[in-house]
C-alpha positions in Angstrom: 11.6 -94.4 -174.0 9.7 -94.1 -170.8 6.9 -96.5 -170.4 6.1 -95.5 -166.7 4.5 -92.2 -167.2 1.4 -90.9 -164.9 -1.6 -90.1 -166.6 -4.5 -88.2 -165.5 -6.8 -91.5 -164.8 -4.0 -92.8 -162.5 -3.7 -89.6 -160.7 -7.5 -89.3 -160.2 -7.9 -93.0 -159.1 -5.0 -92.8 -156.7 -4.3 -89.1 -155.6 -1.7 -90.4 -153.0 0.7 -91.1 -156.0 1.5 -87.5 -156.2 0.8 -86.1 -152.6 3.5 -84.7 -150.9 4.2 -82.9 -147.7 6.5 -79.7 -147.5 7.4 -77.4 -144.6 7.1 -74.0 -144.7 9.3 -71.6 -142.5 7.5 -68.7 -141.1 8.6 -66.2 -138.2 5.9 -68.2 -135.8 7.9 -71.4 -136.9 7.4 -74.3 -139.3 4.0 -75.1 -140.8 3.5 -78.3 -142.4 1.6 -77.8 -145.8 0.2 -80.6 -148.1 0.1 -80.8 -151.8 -2.3 -82.8 -153.4 -4.8 -83.2 -156.2 -8.2 -81.3 -155.8 -10.5 -83.7 -154.8 -14.5 -83.9 -155.3 -15.3 -83.0 -151.6 -12.7 -80.0 -151.4 -16.1 -77.7 -152.4 -16.4 -76.0 -149.4 -12.4 -75.3 -149.1 -12.0 -74.2 -152.5 -15.0 -71.9 -151.8 -13.4 -70.5 -149.0 -10.2 -70.1 -151.1 -11.6 -68.3 -153.9 -13.8 -66.0 -151.8 -10.8 -64.5 -149.6 -8.5 -63.6 -152.7 -8.2 -59.9 -153.1 -9.1 -57.5 -155.5 -5.5 -57.5 -156.4 -4.8 -61.1 -156.6 -8.1 -61.7 -158.5 -7.0 -59.7 -161.3 -3.7 -61.4 -161.7 -5.5 -64.9 -161.2 -8.3 -65.1 -163.6 -11.2 -67.7 -162.6 -14.7 -67.9 -164.0 -16.1 -66.7 -160.7 -14.8 -66.5 -157.0 -17.6 -68.3 -155.2 -19.4 -71.6 -154.5 -20.2 -72.2 -158.4 -16.7 -72.1 -159.4 -15.6 -74.3 -156.8 -18.7 -76.6 -157.4 -17.6 -76.5 -161.2 -13.8 -77.2 -160.8 -14.6 -80.2 -158.4 -17.4 -81.6 -160.5 -15.0 -81.6 -163.9 -12.1 -83.5 -162.0 -10.4 -85.7 -164.7 -12.9 -84.3 -167.5 -11.5 -81.3 -169.2 -7.5 -81.9 -169.4 -6.7 -80.1 -166.5 -4.8 -81.4 -163.3 -5.5 -78.9 -160.6 -3.1 -79.3 -157.5 -3.9 -77.7 -153.8 -1.9 -76.6 -151.0 -3.5 -77.3 -147.8 -2.8 -76.4 -143.9 -3.0 -78.9 -141.4 -6.8 -77.5 -140.6 -7.8 -78.0 -144.1 -7.6 -74.5 -145.2 -6.5 -74.3 -149.0 -3.8 -71.7 -149.4 -3.0 -72.2 -153.2 -4.2 -73.7 -156.2 -1.6 -74.8 -158.9 -3.0 -75.8 -162.5 -1.6 -77.7 -165.2 -3.7 -77.4 -168.6 -2.7 -80.0 -171.0 -4.5 -78.7 -174.4 -2.8 -76.1 -176.5 -4.9 -74.0 -178.4 -4.0 -72.6 -181.7 -3.8 -68.9 -180.4 -0.8 -70.2 -178.3 0.6 -72.5 -181.0 1.0 -69.5 -183.4 2.0 -67.0 -181.2 5.0 -69.0 -179.9 5.9 -69.9 -183.6 7.0 -66.0 -183.6 10.0 -66.9 -181.1 11.0 -69.6 -183.0 9.3 -72.1 -180.9 7.1 -75.1 -182.1 4.8 -76.3 -179.3 4.1 -79.8 -179.2 0.7 -81.3 -177.7 2.5 -84.3 -176.2 5.5 -82.5 -174.9 4.4 -79.1 -173.6 2.1 -78.2 -170.5 0.5 -75.0 -169.5 0.7 -73.5 -165.9 -1.2 -71.1 -163.7 -0.2 -70.6 -159.8 -2.4 -68.8 -157.3 -1.5 -68.4 -153.5 -4.1 -66.5 -151.0 -2.4 -63.1 -150.1 -1.4 -63.9 -146.6 0.7 -66.6 -147.9 2.2 -64.6 -150.7 6.0 -63.5 -150.7 6.9 -66.6 -148.3 8.7 -68.5 -150.8 5.8 -71.1 -151.0 5.5 -70.4 -154.8 9.0 -71.6 -155.6 8.6 -74.4 -153.4 5.0 -75.5 -155.0 6.7 -74.7 -158.7 9.3 -77.2 -157.8 6.9 -79.9 -157.1 4.9 -79.0 -160.1 8.2 -79.6 -162.4 8.7 -82.9 -160.9 5.0 -83.7 -161.9 5.2 -82.6 -165.3 8.4 -84.7 -165.8 6.4 -87.5 -164.3 3.9 -86.9 -166.9 6.3 -87.0 -169.7 6.6 -83.2 -170.3 9.5 -81.3 -171.5 8.4 -77.7 -171.4 6.0 -76.0 -169.0 4.5 -72.5 -170.4 2.8 -69.9 -168.5 -0.9 -70.6 -169.1 -2.5 -67.5 -170.8 0.7 -65.6 -170.3 1.5 -63.2 -167.4 0.0 -59.3 -167.5 3.0 -57.1 -168.3 2.1 -55.1 -165.2 2.4 -58.0 -162.9 5.9 -57.6 -161.7 5.7 -59.9 -158.7 4.8 -62.8 -161.0 7.2 -61.8 -163.6 10.0 -62.0 -161.0 8.7 -65.4 -160.1 9.0 -66.8 -163.3 12.3 -65.2 -164.2 13.8 -66.3 -160.7 13.1 -69.9 -161.5 14.4 -70.2 -164.6 11.4 -69.1 -167.0 12.3 -67.5 -170.2 9.9 -64.4 -170.5 9.3 -63.1 -173.8 9.3 -59.3 -173.7 6.8 -59.1 -176.5 3.5 -57.8 -175.7 0.4 -59.5 -177.1 -3.3 -58.8 -176.2 -4.8 -62.0 -174.9 -8.5 -63.0 -175.3 -9.5 -60.8 -172.1 -8.2 -57.6 -173.5 -5.3 -57.3 -171.4 -1.6 -56.8 -172.4 0.7 -60.2 -171.5 4.1 -61.7 -172.1 4.7 -65.5 -172.8 6.7 -67.5 -170.8 8.2 -71.0 -171.0 10.6 -73.1 -169.2 12.7 -76.1 -170.3 13.0 -79.1 -168.4 15.8 -80.8 -167.6 
């Protein structure tokens, strides 16, 4: 039995425990990207990230708002609401991606997965939601960051990753992303709380 699992408290107290650097190959050369937990002083950078998302990306990545208020809230609630937010940042401090883990499973999700003969478990399952700014999409950044999130999920003692709130049925780019990265997508539509049609998806960790 593992006894050296990471906790949210440990990550909050020492973000370097889960901070990593990757290199993104672009036509202009290799760019160094840092992937680390959201920090309390990230408010200006997170505000810029939210504000620059296109209308299309906003439809697929739903946040309470796309302004200073949301950035302030997310930075204020670090280690307070069973959510871990990781950000990808360029050398000049620009946030280009926000990847989230949600540790709390609601009954709506638990009941829905029972239809697929899957019993979700609060201890071993974690929900996941990615968002990348438009100019960095379709450059393989999502897969690189997802692999880091998978490693992090394992360090947190998780066995499965669930697409948080599912994926919109018309978000073909996201569906391809999940399936390419070995998620099982259940092509059975359900109506999310915001009224959109969605598919569920889950990844079994080895």
